[in-house]
PLY file of the C-alpha trace (Angstrom):
ply
format ascii 1.0
element vertex 598
property float x
property float y
property float z
element edge 597
property int vertex1
property int vertex2
end_header
-27.70 9.81 -18.38
-29.25 7.81 -15.53
-29.26 9.22 -12.03
-26.36 8.19 -9.80
-26.79 7.46 -6.11
-24.21 7.83 -3.35
-22.90 4.38 -4.08
-22.46 5.12 -7.78
-20.73 8.44 -7.09
-18.31 6.69 -4.77
-17.46 4.13 -7.44
-17.26 6.88 -10.10
-14.51 8.71 -8.24
-12.51 5.60 -7.40
-8.86 5.89 -8.48
-6.65 2.92 -9.38
-6.06 0.83 -6.29
-2.62 -0.23 -5.16
-1.87 -3.98 -5.38
-2.43 -4.43 -1.65
-5.97 -3.01 -1.73
-8.85 -5.39 -1.18
-10.60 -6.14 -4.51
-14.18 -4.96 -5.00
-17.00 -7.47 -5.50
-18.06 -8.41 -9.04
-21.40 -6.65 -8.63
-19.82 -3.31 -7.74
-17.36 -3.60 -10.58
-20.06 -4.47 -13.09
-22.09 -1.50 -11.89
-19.05 0.73 -12.35
-18.67 -0.56 -15.93
-22.31 0.24 -16.67
-21.92 3.80 -15.36
-18.89 4.25 -17.61
-20.77 2.71 -20.56
-23.68 5.12 -20.12
-21.35 8.12 -20.33
-18.99 6.87 -23.06
-21.83 5.65 -25.30
-23.42 9.12 -25.29
-20.51 10.31 -27.50
-19.84 7.09 -29.40
-23.08 5.06 -29.73
-22.79 1.35 -29.05
-25.32 -0.83 -30.87
-27.24 -2.53 -28.04
-30.69 -2.95 -26.60
-29.89 -0.28 -24.01
-29.40 2.53 -26.58
-31.47 5.64 -25.74
-32.58 8.78 -27.57
-30.17 10.92 -25.56
-27.25 9.61 -27.58
-25.41 12.31 -29.56
-23.80 11.90 -33.00
-20.09 11.12 -32.89
-19.37 14.32 -34.82
-20.34 16.55 -31.88
-17.16 17.69 -30.05
-16.96 16.58 -26.44
-14.92 19.60 -25.31
-16.97 22.22 -27.10
-19.99 23.43 -25.16
-20.26 22.36 -21.55
-17.31 21.71 -19.28
-19.30 19.48 -16.95
-19.88 16.72 -19.49
-16.20 16.70 -20.47
-15.22 16.38 -16.80
-17.70 13.53 -16.32
-16.29 11.76 -19.37
-12.72 11.92 -18.13
-13.73 10.76 -14.66
-15.63 7.89 -16.21
-12.49 6.80 -18.05
-10.43 7.08 -14.87
-13.00 5.03 -12.97
-13.07 2.44 -15.78
-9.31 2.10 -15.60
-9.54 1.48 -11.85
-12.23 -1.12 -12.43
-10.04 -2.92 -14.96
-7.23 -3.13 -12.40
-9.59 -4.79 -9.92
-10.98 -7.18 -12.57
-7.49 -8.30 -13.49
-6.89 -9.11 -9.83
-10.18 -11.08 -9.58
-10.32 -12.86 -12.95
-8.19 -11.79 -15.89
-10.38 -13.79 -18.30
-13.80 -12.48 -17.22
-16.34 -11.17 -19.71
-16.59 -7.97 -17.68
-12.92 -7.26 -18.33
-13.45 -7.73 -22.07
-16.35 -5.26 -21.99
-14.29 -2.79 -19.97
-11.42 -3.11 -22.45
-13.78 -2.43 -25.34
-15.15 0.67 -23.63
-11.61 1.88 -22.88
-10.60 1.54 -26.54
-13.72 3.41 -27.57
-13.00 6.17 -25.07
-9.37 6.46 -26.20
-10.42 6.88 -29.82
-12.82 9.60 -28.75
-10.11 11.36 -26.74
-7.66 11.03 -29.64
-10.21 12.72 -31.88
-10.78 15.48 -29.34
-7.05 15.94 -28.82
-6.46 16.32 -32.56
-9.43 18.66 -32.97
-8.33 20.98 -30.17
-4.80 21.16 -31.58
-6.06 21.78 -35.11
-8.66 24.38 -34.21
-6.34 26.33 -31.91
-3.26 26.75 -34.09
-3.53 30.51 -33.84
-4.52 30.52 -30.17
-1.61 28.26 -29.24
1.07 30.38 -30.87
4.25 30.71 -28.74
3.56 34.26 -27.53
0.07 33.34 -26.35
1.38 30.20 -24.67
4.08 32.11 -22.76
1.65 34.79 -21.61
-1.03 32.35 -20.53
1.07 29.50 -19.18
0.87 30.71 -15.59
-2.77 31.70 -15.91
-3.77 28.32 -17.34
-2.00 26.62 -14.46
-4.12 28.49 -11.95
-7.29 27.80 -13.93
-6.43 24.12 -14.16
-5.86 23.91 -10.43
-9.19 25.60 -9.65
-11.12 23.84 -12.37
-13.12 21.71 -9.98
-14.52 24.85 -8.36
-16.18 26.04 -11.59
-19.72 25.22 -12.54
-20.66 24.02 -16.01
-20.35 27.33 -17.85
-18.33 29.41 -15.43
-15.01 28.09 -16.70
-15.14 29.96 -19.98
-16.25 33.21 -18.40
-13.81 33.45 -15.51
-11.31 35.63 -17.34
-9.76 32.68 -19.16
-8.44 33.22 -22.70
-9.10 30.84 -25.55
-5.52 29.60 -25.32
-5.92 29.00 -21.58
-9.00 26.85 -22.14
-7.39 24.92 -24.98
-4.26 24.26 -22.93
-6.31 23.04 -19.98
-8.32 20.69 -22.23
-5.16 19.28 -23.84
-3.59 18.74 -20.44
-6.67 16.92 -19.11
-6.86 14.63 -22.16
-3.12 13.92 -22.10
-3.23 13.01 -18.41
-6.11 10.63 -19.03
-4.56 8.94 -22.08
-1.10 8.61 -20.54
-2.59 7.19 -17.35
-4.55 4.66 -19.39
-1.42 3.50 -21.20
-2.09 5.34 -24.45
0.77 7.81 -24.23
2.23 6.73 -27.57
-0.98 7.55 -29.43
-1.36 10.86 -27.64
2.23 11.94 -28.23
2.12 10.94 -31.90
-0.81 13.25 -32.58
0.75 16.06 -30.60
4.10 15.82 -32.41
2.54 15.76 -35.87
0.43 18.84 -35.20
2.95 20.95 -33.32
5.99 20.12 -35.47
4.23 21.43 -38.55
3.54 24.69 -36.71
7.16 25.08 -35.57
8.52 24.27 -39.03
6.16 26.77 -40.62
7.15 29.46 -38.12
10.84 28.90 -38.85
10.15 29.11 -42.56
8.46 32.48 -42.13
11.46 33.64 -40.08
13.63 32.94 -43.11
15.30 29.83 -41.70
16.26 27.42 -44.45
18.32 24.26 -44.58
21.57 25.21 -46.31
24.59 22.99 -46.80
28.14 24.27 -46.45
28.54 23.98 -50.21
25.51 26.22 -50.78
26.72 28.80 -48.28
30.24 28.78 -49.69
29.04 29.50 -53.23
26.89 32.50 -52.25
27.89 36.01 -53.23
28.87 37.99 -50.16
25.93 40.38 -50.58
23.45 37.48 -50.55
25.14 35.78 -47.61
25.30 39.06 -45.69
21.53 39.51 -46.03
20.98 35.95 -44.79
23.20 36.64 -41.78
21.15 39.72 -40.92
17.99 37.63 -41.24
19.47 34.90 -39.03
20.36 37.37 -36.27
16.70 38.39 -36.10
15.53 34.79 -36.39
17.54 33.44 -33.46
16.14 36.15 -31.21
12.55 35.23 -32.05
13.21 31.49 -32.08
15.01 31.36 -28.73
12.97 33.92 -26.81
9.54 33.09 -28.24
9.15 30.12 -30.59
11.18 27.38 -28.85
10.49 28.83 -25.42
6.75 28.86 -26.05
6.79 25.34 -27.46
8.74 24.12 -24.47
6.25 25.76 -22.10
3.28 24.23 -23.91
4.86 20.78 -23.99
5.78 20.91 -20.30
2.29 22.07 -19.41
0.36 19.50 -21.45
2.54 16.55 -20.39
3.71 17.97 -17.08
1.80 15.44 -15.01
3.34 12.49 -16.84
6.88 11.23 -16.64
9.46 13.94 -17.37
10.88 11.99 -20.29
7.54 12.12 -22.14
7.51 15.91 -22.26
11.24 16.01 -23.08
11.07 13.48 -25.91
7.95 15.14 -27.27
9.60 18.56 -27.34
12.74 17.09 -28.89
10.77 15.47 -31.71
9.01 18.76 -32.43
11.93 21.21 -32.30
15.18 19.30 -32.70
15.28 19.32 -36.52
14.33 22.97 -36.81
16.79 23.97 -34.10
19.59 22.00 -35.76
18.90 23.82 -39.04
18.81 27.20 -37.31
21.94 26.74 -35.21
23.88 25.00 -37.96
23.95 28.11 -40.15
26.67 30.03 -38.21
28.97 27.02 -38.34
28.66 26.84 -42.13
29.33 30.58 -42.45
32.37 30.30 -40.19
33.89 27.68 -42.50
33.83 30.04 -45.49
36.76 32.14 -46.72
37.99 34.51 -44.02
38.27 38.11 -45.20
38.45 41.33 -43.17
35.19 42.65 -44.63
33.29 39.77 -43.03
34.51 40.47 -39.49
31.48 42.43 -38.32
28.96 39.94 -39.67
30.86 37.18 -37.86
30.63 39.30 -34.74
26.89 39.73 -35.33
26.52 35.94 -35.39
28.72 35.51 -32.31
26.97 38.28 -30.42
23.52 36.87 -31.23
24.54 33.47 -29.85
25.95 35.10 -26.70
22.77 37.09 -26.11
20.55 34.00 -26.42
22.86 31.30 -25.12
21.44 31.20 -21.60
17.89 30.86 -22.94
19.02 28.16 -25.39
20.70 26.17 -22.63
17.55 26.45 -20.51
15.23 25.34 -23.30
17.35 22.45 -24.59
18.56 21.24 -21.19
17.24 17.68 -21.39
19.28 14.70 -22.51
17.15 14.31 -25.64
18.04 17.83 -26.83
21.61 18.06 -25.52
22.92 17.78 -29.08
21.47 21.24 -29.79
23.38 22.80 -26.90
26.58 21.11 -28.09
25.95 22.40 -31.61
25.47 25.97 -30.39
28.63 25.82 -28.28
30.59 24.43 -31.23
29.31 27.16 -33.56
30.22 29.84 -31.04
33.71 28.41 -30.56
34.32 28.22 -34.31
33.09 31.79 -34.80
35.39 32.98 -32.04
38.36 31.32 -33.69
37.44 32.79 -37.07
37.16 36.29 -35.59
40.59 35.93 -33.99
42.04 34.95 -37.35
40.40 37.96 -38.98
41.86 40.30 -36.36
45.30 38.82 -36.95
44.85 39.31 -40.70
43.72 42.89 -40.09
46.86 43.66 -38.10
48.95 42.02 -40.80
47.27 44.20 -43.44
48.28 47.34 -41.53
51.88 46.15 -41.42
51.85 45.39 -45.14
50.36 48.74 -46.25
53.12 50.11 -48.47
51.91 53.20 -50.33
54.76 55.62 -51.01
52.79 58.69 -52.09
52.41 61.27 -49.31
48.95 62.66 -48.64
48.70 66.16 -50.21
48.90 68.94 -47.64
49.67 66.57 -44.77
46.02 65.57 -44.39
44.46 62.38 -43.03
45.96 59.26 -44.54
43.42 56.74 -45.94
44.90 54.00 -43.77
44.18 56.12 -40.68
40.54 56.52 -41.62
40.13 52.86 -42.51
41.87 51.46 -39.45
40.19 53.79 -36.95
36.72 53.29 -38.45
37.29 49.54 -38.33
38.47 49.65 -34.72
35.61 51.96 -33.71
33.16 49.40 -35.10
34.99 46.68 -33.18
34.42 48.67 -30.00
30.65 48.34 -30.52
31.13 44.60 -29.89
33.30 45.09 -26.80
31.55 42.47 -24.66
31.78 39.75 -27.32
35.35 40.71 -28.20
36.40 40.69 -24.56
35.32 37.05 -24.42
36.96 36.19 -27.75
40.40 37.66 -26.96
40.38 36.79 -23.27
42.95 33.99 -23.54
45.11 35.50 -26.27
48.82 35.90 -25.52
49.59 39.42 -24.36
51.39 41.83 -26.68
54.70 43.36 -25.56
53.13 46.54 -24.24
53.60 48.02 -20.78
50.39 47.89 -18.79
50.42 51.66 -18.37
49.99 52.04 -22.13
46.51 50.58 -22.28
45.40 50.04 -18.69
44.00 52.88 -16.64
41.24 53.76 -14.21
38.22 55.87 -14.95
36.95 58.68 -12.78
35.30 56.27 -10.38
38.54 54.33 -10.06
37.25 51.23 -11.83
40.13 49.37 -13.44
39.73 49.05 -17.20
42.19 46.22 -17.56
40.93 43.81 -20.19
42.07 41.79 -23.14
40.07 43.91 -25.54
41.68 47.15 -24.26
45.09 45.60 -24.78
44.22 44.33 -28.25
42.77 47.65 -29.44
45.64 49.67 -27.97
48.04 47.39 -29.80
46.26 47.80 -33.14
46.33 51.59 -32.75
50.03 51.45 -31.89
50.67 49.45 -35.06
48.84 52.17 -37.00
50.83 54.96 -35.34
54.10 53.23 -36.17
52.97 52.99 -39.77
52.13 56.71 -39.76
55.61 57.54 -38.44
57.01 55.85 -41.52
54.56 57.72 -43.78
55.68 61.04 -42.28
59.20 60.44 -43.56
57.90 60.65 -47.13
57.50 64.44 -46.83
60.42 66.64 -47.90
59.38 69.48 -45.60
60.01 68.57 -41.97
57.30 70.97 -40.79
54.77 69.27 -43.07
55.71 65.86 -41.71
54.93 67.08 -38.18
51.68 68.60 -39.36
50.79 65.25 -40.96
51.44 63.46 -37.67
49.40 66.04 -35.74
46.46 65.69 -38.15
46.43 61.91 -38.03
46.93 61.73 -34.27
44.06 64.18 -33.86
41.85 61.95 -36.02
42.78 58.94 -33.88
42.01 60.74 -30.62
38.72 62.28 -31.80
37.52 58.93 -33.21
38.36 57.24 -29.91
36.76 59.93 -27.76
33.51 60.02 -29.77
33.01 56.24 -29.87
33.04 53.27 -27.51
36.81 53.20 -27.93
37.05 55.90 -25.28
35.22 53.72 -22.77
37.54 50.81 -23.50
40.87 52.65 -23.59
40.14 55.03 -20.72
40.77 58.70 -20.01
44.46 58.22 -19.33
45.08 56.84 -22.82
43.05 59.64 -24.41
44.83 62.39 -22.49
48.24 60.96 -23.26
47.56 60.92 -26.99
46.03 64.38 -26.94
49.34 65.59 -25.51
51.10 63.95 -28.43
48.96 66.03 -30.79
50.15 69.16 -28.99
53.76 67.98 -29.23
53.47 67.50 -32.98
51.86 70.92 -33.38
54.62 72.52 -31.33
57.29 70.91 -33.54
55.42 71.97 -36.68
55.37 75.58 -35.45
59.00 75.48 -34.36
60.21 74.23 -37.75
57.68 75.79 -40.10
57.77 79.27 -38.55
61.36 79.39 -37.26
62.45 82.28 -39.50
59.37 84.26 -38.52
59.79 83.52 -34.82
63.47 84.50 -34.73
64.15 87.04 -31.99
65.34 90.45 -33.31
68.41 92.12 -31.76
67.86 94.56 -28.92
67.95 98.32 -29.54
68.46 98.29 -33.32
68.90 101.56 -35.18
66.00 102.96 -37.17
67.50 101.63 -40.39
68.09 98.20 -38.82
64.55 98.21 -37.49
63.19 98.84 -40.97
65.34 96.01 -42.34
64.29 93.63 -39.52
60.63 94.41 -40.02
60.94 94.03 -43.76
62.63 90.64 -43.32
59.93 89.65 -40.81
57.15 90.47 -43.26
58.96 88.64 -46.06
59.53 85.55 -43.88
55.90 85.65 -42.76
54.59 85.80 -46.30
57.03 83.15 -47.44
55.85 80.83 -44.65
52.23 81.48 -45.57
52.94 80.90 -49.25
54.77 77.64 -48.54
51.89 76.45 -46.38
49.15 77.67 -48.70
48.32 74.10 -49.79
48.80 72.54 -46.36
45.67 71.45 -44.56
44.32 70.78 -41.09
40.94 69.03 -41.62
39.83 69.23 -38.00
38.37 72.75 -37.54
39.08 72.85 -33.83
42.71 71.89 -34.27
43.07 74.34 -37.17
41.73 77.22 -35.07
44.04 76.28 -32.21
47.09 76.30 -34.47
46.17 79.63 -36.05
45.56 81.17 -32.64
48.89 79.86 -31.40
50.75 81.33 -34.39
48.95 84.66 -34.11
49.66 84.85 -30.38
53.37 84.46 -31.02
53.66 86.75 -34.06
51.27 89.66 -33.59
52.93 91.15 -30.46
56.34 91.05 -32.16
55.03 92.79 -35.26
53.07 95.45 -33.38
56.02 96.27 -31.08
58.16 97.23 -34.05
55.43 99.36 -35.57
54.80 101.22 -32.34
58.39 101.49 -31.07
59.91 102.76 -34.29
56.79 104.52 -35.61
57.00 102.75 -38.93
54.16 103.03 -41.41
53.25 99.54 -42.56
50.72 100.59 -45.18
53.06 102.96 -46.97
56.33 101.13 -46.57
55.55 97.41 -46.26
51.97 96.97 -47.54
51.07 94.67 -44.62
48.83 96.22 -41.97
47.75 94.39 -38.80
44.40 93.61 -40.51
46.24 92.09 -43.48
48.35 90.12 -41.03
45.30 88.58 -39.33
43.61 87.84 -42.64
46.67 86.08 -43.98
46.88 83.84 -40.91
43.18 83.02 -41.18
43.69 81.75 -44.73
46.41 79.19 -43.99
46.00 75.44 -43.43
42.79 75.20 -45.45
44.35 73.60 -48.51
43.37 76.55 -50.69
45.65 79.28 -52.08
44.18 82.76 -51.44
45.13 86.11 -52.93
46.93 87.02 -49.72
49.21 83.99 -50.06
50.75 84.77 -53.47
54.52 84.69 -53.83
56.03 87.56 -51.86
58.38 90.16 -53.21
61.90 89.87 -51.80
63.28 92.72 -49.65
64.50 95.63 -51.72
68.10 94.98 -50.77
67.90 91.61 -52.53
66.23 92.89 -55.69
68.21 92.64 -58.86
69.38 95.94 -60.20
0 1
1 2
2 3
3 4
4 5
5 6
6 7
7 8
8 9
9 10
10 11
11 12
12 13
13 14
14 15
15 16
16 17
17 18
18 19
19 20
20 21
21 22
22 23
23 24
24 25
25 26
26 27
27 28
28 29
29 30
30 31
31 32
32 33
33 34
34 35
35 36
36 37
37 38
38 39
39 40
40 41
41 42
42 43
43 44
44 45
45 46
46 47
47 48
48 49
49 50
50 51
51 52
52 53
53 54
54 55
55 56
56 57
57 58
58 59
59 60
60 61
61 62
62 63
63 64
64 65
65 66
66 67
67 68
68 69
69 70
70 71
71 72
72 73
73 74
74 75
75 76
76 77
77 78
78 79
79 80
80 81
81 82
82 83
83 84
84 85
85 86
86 87
87 88
88 89
89 90
90 91
91 92
92 93
93 94
94 95
95 96
96 97
97 98
98 99
99 100
100 101
101 102
102 103
103 104
104 105
105 106
106 107
107 108
108 109
109 110
110 111
111 112
112 113
113 114
114 115
115 116
116 117
117 118
118 119
119 120
120 121
121 122
122 123
123 124
124 125
125 126
126 127
127 128
128 129
129 130
130 131
131 132
132 133
133 134
134 135
135 136
136 137
137 138
138 139
139 140
140 141
141 142
142 143
143 144
144 145
145 146
146 147
147 148
148 149
149 150
150 151
151 152
152 153
153 154
154 155
155 156
156 157
157 158
158 159
159 160
160 161
161 162
162 163
163 164
164 165
165 166
166 167
167 168
168 169
169 170
170 171
171 172
172 173
173 174
174 175
175 176
176 177
177 178
178 179
179 180
180 181
181 182
182 183
183 184
184 185
185 186
186 187
187 188
188 189
189 190
190 191
191 192
192 193
193 194
194 195
195 196
196 197
197 198
198 199
199 200
200 201
201 202
202 203
203 204
204 205
205 206
206 207
207 208
208 209
209 210
210 211
211 212
212 213
213 214
214 215
215 216
216 217
217 218
218 219
219 220
220 221
221 222
222 223
223 224
224 225
225 226
226 227
227 228
228 229
229 230
230 231
231 232
232 233
233 234
234 235
235 236
236 237
237 238
238 239
239 240
240 241
241 242
242 243
243 244
244 245
245 246
246 247
247 248
248 249
249 250
250 251
251 252
252 253
253 254
254 255
255 256
256 257
257 258
258 259
259 260
260 261
261 262
262 263
263 264
264 265
265 266
266 267
267 268
268 269
269 270
270 271
271 272
272 273
273 274
274 275
275 276
276 277
277 278
278 279
279 280
280 281
281 282
282 283
283 284
284 285
285 286
286 287
287 288
288 289
289 290
290 291
291 292
292 293
293 294
294 295
295 296
296 297
297 298
298 299
299 300
300 301
301 302
302 303
303 304
304 305
305 306
306 307
307 308
308 309
309 310
310 311
311 312
312 313
313 314
314 315
315 316
316 317
317 318
318 319
319 320
320 321
321 322
322 323
323 324
324 325
325 326
326 327
327 328
328 329
329 330
330 331
331 332
332 333
333 334
334 335
335 336
336 337
337 338
338 339
339 340
340 341
341 342
342 343
343 344
344 345
345 346
346 347
347 348
348 349
349 350
350 351
351 352
352 353
353 354
354 355
355 356
356 357
357 358
358 359
359 360
360 361
361 362
362 363
363 364
364 365
365 366
366 367
367 368
368 369
369 370
370 371
371 372
372 373
373 374
374 375
375 376
376 377
377 378
378 379
379 380
380 381
381 382
382 383
383 384
384 385
385 386
386 387
387 388
388 389
389 390
390 391
391 392
392 393
393 394
394 395
395 396
396 397
397 398
398 399
399 400
400 401
401 402
402 403
403 404
404 405
405 406
406 407
407 408
408 409
409 410
410 411
411 412
412 413
413 414
414 415
415 416
416 417
417 418
418 419
419 420
420 421
421 422
422 423
423 424
424 425
425 426
426 427
427 428
428 429
429 430
430 431
431 432
432 433
433 434
434 435
435 436
436 437
437 438
438 439
439 440
440 441
441 442
442 443
443 444
444 445
445 446
446 447
447 448
448 449
449 450
450 451
451 452
452 453
453 454
454 455
455 456
456 457
457 458
458 459
459 460
460 461
461 462
462 463
463 464
464 465
465 466
466 467
467 468
468 469
469 470
470 471
471 472
472 473
473 474
474 475
475 476
476 477
477 478
478 479
479 480
480 481
481 482
482 483
483 484
484 485
485 486
486 487
487 488
488 489
489 490
490 491
491 492
492 493
493 494
494 495
495 496
496 497
497 498
498 499
499 500
500 501
501 502
502 503
503 504
504 505
505 506
506 507
507 508
508 509
509 510
510 511
511 512
512 513
513 514
514 515
515 516
516 517
517 518
518 519
519 520
520 521
521 522
522 523
523 524
524 525
525 526
526 527
527 528
528 529
529 530
530 531
531 532
532 533
533 534
534 535
535 536
536 537
537 538
538 539
539 540
540 541
541 542
542 543
543 544
544 545
545 546
546 547
547 548
548 549
549 550
550 551
551 552
552 553
553 554
554 555
555 556
556 557
557 558
558 559
559 560
560 561
561 562
562 563
563 564
564 565
565 566
566 567
567 568
568 569
569 570
570 571
571 572
572 573
573 574
574 575
575 576
576 577
577 578
578 579
579 580
580 581
581 582
582 583
583 584
584 585
585 586
586 587
587 588
588 589
589 590
590 591
591 592
592 593
593 594
594 595
595 596
596 597
């Protein structure tokens, strides 16, 4: 390259002049063209008498080894563009303008080649995660680029992706400024769209029609929903976000619409495929078993919606935002329908066979497990049921304050409290199927205990509040009290005061008989919850043992010899009840001797 004097350097750095600027002389403009020719022809030889041995083959990358030559090349193109503006003002038909135009076309082809090469060779370095992490760093490097010497740029802590991004930005600025934005954008879209499409494919995103989704077995569709939930997280937080950052960086100096339209062309199709899947799923048959997968889809959209709106905020990608909002709205409506169907299913449950031993009814387990899972989606559900009509429940039933006094009033608390109330009403009807009144109360106590424990050990407790939990725990105690009152009434009966010795023997004998009869009758009854079972046994023992021991001590009766039921036997018999198993101590009792047949 020939040496450049002060005059040449001044011309080299000249930027496009405004229309009011005074045109340069022909000699200065021609000299500027020659300077540009000497630099451009080094990378794309021009057959002429001025060709020198310093020319390099066209296959040698411009942006490969030294940064200084690449900077000189871009400045030469910028200077050439300025010169062409001045030539047009002087003489639009001059030979110099034709030469300048030829050099500009040659330079643009070279920059197109470099642009494509950098994109192709840096597919791995320009992945979304690298772009996001280096976006800010590449901005600072780009701003300070002029302060670096020829080789310092690559050794100033810059990553490969940072260098590639800076090179792409510099080329794009030059091409767009020269009026070759269409060529630049075309290359960029072709290269980056293939990368985005490939990334979506590896995430499991596939274009599926409603007909295809509708015909899938639920197991297959469920696995695709799980895959989609993971895919939207990666796509929104990394893939689309990274692509948006790269596009904005490379074309950030140009008009805003260039970066927006470029990003839209790259990501719009893939995004439409990704965000169209939930809408197709929502149109399928609505069954209760699908509720939680619908909630997974809804929840995933909620978690990423803000990022999606930020990424696809331009007019050219607004259709994506509308699609996401439509999918979310449809999912919300579907989930409401499923909740209505679930409530209806509870009402319609019509089994007439009582649960053996008064244990936990299957409908109790199913409904409470279902509702406990619903509670795991409390934030999404709160949004879904927010504008539902209220159920005819007093606010005190489902609205309370926690220990810090924070009001728990919410649509989801109301909805869940209502579903549980529907269940409890159904259980009241089931209790009437038992012939033994005491067993019906035990059944209600067992099932209410299951409801309370499930609520307290899940997110239901956080939603319903301590007041609701305490109130229903008291109902368990009420049912237990009624069970004891009815089931042990003959044993609990108060003996007359100051009986004779013979009467005392008869009273004690009747007591033991009634006790054994109660234990025998309840030998197959069950209390599944070990804590509740221990509480009931302790309550019964507390009421019965003092009464039994008083008679033994006051009237000096010998239980072992006369009645065959010592205090140890008494305790053992109580410990065996309510387990659902008949023990040797719970065999049919012998009637009092006065009732024996002669």
